[in-house]
Structure formats: C-alpha cells, structure tokens
Phi, psi and omega in degrees: 000317179297322180299316178298318185295321183284319188276346185244134178265133175252120177270121176264120181247135183218127175247153183209150170211123174062030177221062185301320182290324177291323176297318179301312185290324179295316182290322173306318179292329176293313181300324181295333179252017190307134173242153187300333184266011178273147168227123179264122178253117180250119177250122182252137178254022182272177180292125191299126173070355180246350181276159178296331178294318181290321179294322178297316183293327177297317180296319184293316182298316185293327180280350184224065180294340181276358181245142182279094182239124181241134178241138181226139176254128176250175180300146182307124176056041180294340183108142183297326181295312183295316182300315181297315178305313181297318183289324176297316178300316181292322177298321177296315179297329180279000178078027177277120184283340182228149178239130176248114180271131175222188184214164184286359177255015184239134179248131175290146170246180183303331186291342182289343172295347183248031182300332182298337178295328177279325179307321177304326178284349179283002170288340181247318179264158175268324183215137179230123175279140182254164185287144180227104178296150177069015182226135183304133174301139182231011180287119188206165163278139188240131178226160179245117175268106187301133176079359183233291187187167164283139183247127178252118175258098189291141183280160179285124182299337177296333181296318180291331181286326186273334184243150174299309175234134178245132183291140172201187182242338184212138182229177174289168184277058173209089188214165174236144184209161174287130182300318179306315181297317179296329179294341178275342185228071178292153176297145175284109188291347175290331180271094179291345171203176183061035187269348194296299184298321179300311183304308186285335176292315178297320178299322176295319180292335176275359176084017178290141183260119184247146177213177177218163187207156171258004185300319181235150184210158171227181182232129173288120180249096184302113182280162173273100189291147170279156177303326178297316178297317180298324177293312182299313183299316183295314180293316181294323183293319179296314178299312185295320183296317178296320179292324180292320179293321181291320182301318186248007183054050184268148171274323179223178188279287181229153169235159189235140170240136179060040180302331181298341182287349179273352184286128183253000000 
C-alpha cells in the first residue's frame, strides 16, 4: 500500500466561479488532509487576476510552498464542462495517473487520507464515486428512454454497506477515476451546465466501468452564494437544459425508479 501511495500521482481538480468563500473552505479542507502524491489543480472562471478568488489562491499558494497547487484562469463563465476538460488535460500532461473530481461546495474529511485504498480498485474500475454527506444519494443505474428522459434506477443503499465497491452507472460529482479513461470521454463543452447525465451516459456507451464506495467521504457544505453566482447558475442551467433536450430529443430531464432508496 505504501508503494502505491508514493508511486502514483493523484490530481485533485476543482473549478469555481464567483464563490471565493466556498473555494477557501474547500481548499482548506483539502490541505488539512494533504498527501505527498496529491497535485491540486484549481480552475477559475472569474475575471483573471482581479477577482477575490484569484487573490485568495495567491495567498494559499504562498502559504503552502511545500504543496503542489496549480491555479489556472479560463475565460469568464466558460462553462463547467470546458473547465473540467482543461483540468483533466493538464493532469494528464503532469503525469497524474488518477483524477479526483471535487467542487468548491465539498469539504474533505479524514477518510480522504486513505484514498489509496480506492486507487487499488481502479485496476478493475474506471471511475469510483465516493460518499458525500448531506447530499442526496445519486448512485444509480442509468438508462436513456428515447424521446422521453434519462432514467435513474437508484441502487439499494444496503448494497453499499455490504460491499467495498458497488457497481452502478452514475454517481455524484465526487469521484476518482483513471486519467486514461477520462481522456476517452471528455465533457460536452456545449453543455455549460446540465452536463452530469450526459457525461455518465457517454461513459457507459464507451464501456467505462463505474462503481461507488463508502470507503472515503466528504461533506456537502451548502455555500452562501453571491448574487453573481446565482445569476450565472440560473442562466447556464437554462441553456444547458435546452441543449441537453435537443441533443437527445428529450421531453423532460430525468425520471426515477426506486426513488425511495435515496431517503437518508
């Protein structure tokens, strides 16, 4: 196990726009659990070098010279899909064998120090979703009902309790994956939002093996959004939803099977 930890680089990728305080709390939680083989890639869609988020990141990097933290500025509101693609590509160029996706609304807990325990299972799986406290479970089998919606058939939570890794098709946006697998299924950059089901559906079509686990976890920390963020989120969600419906000729977004299994 020690050998795996030392020899493999794990890229943690995190995108943010107009939420500096949420970004600060998220990164502080990552630093508190820091491991030597981690490289943190932060992608900001804020106004370059003039926003509070950029100034914040400069302070964090200066205060943590022993940690591999990389900051990148993208076009303002370029969309979460483009930002994630860029960071995954940079992780690949940096030789990171694995990518851990998180968000500025997620706080790492102590279990994340043992992420190498999950890495060992990525010899069989391409992507493994981790537990996210305070957030509705989203682990499910994913199907596309042509002309209607994406169908999520939620897995039984007892399966996750009994197994180290449970097979599924879609997980929440807190996962670790083999970088090589992600390079085969980039996010659709036209979807500035509502990218989640599309990404996992195309991953399924490409044969990527997805699972979920309770071995490592984080906590969803509902941030206090800025008015700028709320406006961007509202507009992007509408645009993304319309494009998603057009792409798959959908009448609605998602439908659910065994929804009662998501109750915590």
